[in-house]
C-alpha positions as CSV (number, residue, x, y, z in Angstrom):
1,X,-9.5,4.1,-24.8
2,X,-9.2,2.9,-21.2
3,X,-9.8,4.7,-18.0
4,X,-6.6,5.3,-16.0
5,X,-5.9,7.0,-12.7
6,X,-2.8,8.0,-10.8
7,X,-2.6,8.9,-7.1
8,X,0.5,10.0,-5.3
9,X,1.1,10.6,-1.6
10,X,3.8,11.2,1.0
11,X,2.6,8.7,3.6
12,X,0.7,5.4,3.7
13,X,0.9,2.1,5.4
14,X,0.4,-1.6,5.1
15,X,-1.8,-3.2,7.7
16,X,-2.6,-6.8,8.6
17,X,-5.9,-6.4,10.5
18,X,-5.2,-3.9,13.3
19,X,-1.4,-4.4,13.1
20,X,0.8,-2.0,11.2
21,X,3.0,-4.0,8.9
22,X,4.9,-1.2,7.2
23,X,5.2,2.6,7.0
24,X,5.4,3.8,3.4
25,X,6.6,7.1,1.9
26,X,6.6,8.5,-1.6
27,X,3.9,6.2,-2.9
28,X,2.3,6.1,-6.3
29,X,-0.8,4.2,-7.3
30,X,-1.4,3.8,-11.0
31,X,-3.8,1.3,-12.6
32,X,-3.9,-0.8,-9.4
33,X,-0.1,-1.0,-9.3
34,X,1.5,0.5,-6.1
35,X,5.1,1.6,-5.8
36,X,6.5,3.1,-2.6
37,X,9.5,3.5,-0.4
38,X,9.5,1.5,2.8
39,X,10.4,3.7,5.8
40,X,10.0,0.8,8.3
41,X,8.5,-2.6,8.4
42,X,7.8,-5.6,10.7
43,X,9.2,-8.7,8.9
44,X,6.6,-11.1,10.4
45,X,3.6,-8.9,10.0
46,X,4.4,-7.8,6.4
47,X,4.5,-11.5,5.4
48,X,0.9,-12.2,6.6
49,X,-2.3,-12.2,4.6
50,X,-4.5,-10.4,3.9
51,X,-2.6,-7.1,3.8
52,X,-4.3,-3.7,3.2
53,X,-2.7,-0.5,1.8
54,X,-4.2,2.3,3.8
55,X,-4.0,6.1,3.2
56,X,-5.4,8.5,5.7
57,X,-6.9,11.6,4.1
58,X,-8.3,14.7,5.9
59,X,-11.9,13.5,5.7
60,X,-11.7,9.8,4.8
61,X,-9.5,6.8,4.7
62,X,-8.7,4.9,1.5
63,X,-8.2,1.1,1.7
64,X,-6.9,-1.2,-1.0
65,X,-6.5,-5.0,-0.7
66,X,-3.0,-6.1,-1.5
67,X,-3.0,-9.0,-4.1
68,X,0.7,-9.3,-4.7
69,X,3.7,-7.8,-2.8
70,X,7.4,-7.5,-3.5
71,X,9.8,-5.7,-1.2
72,X,13.5,-5.4,-2.1
73,X,15.5,-3.3,0.4
74,X,13.3,-0.1,0.7
75,X,11.5,-0.5,-2.6
76,X,8.0,-1.8,-2.6
77,X,5.8,-2.9,-5.6
78,X,2.4,-4.4,-5.3
79,X,-0.9,-4.9,-7.1
80,X,-4.0,-3.8,-5.2
81,X,-7.8,-3.7,-5.6
82,X,-10.1,-1.3,-3.8
83,X,-12.0,-2.6,-0.9
84,X,-15.8,-2.7,-1.3
């Protein structure tokens, strides 16, 4: 039996340092695999490394390091690991 988690949200973003690379909607994070709809993106910034998937919650901010990233039209899929 393995531990598994699923988080879903309406809004998130990809960041490269302080720069916003993409606005995401309708995201789902399951077993370190992220899927989302890309609402907007900066082509240059989204191609830089390292990228971070960021979710702002009411009392905290979640940050995940993006390991792999694929964007096709408005569909995003990525693998992520939590920041320490």
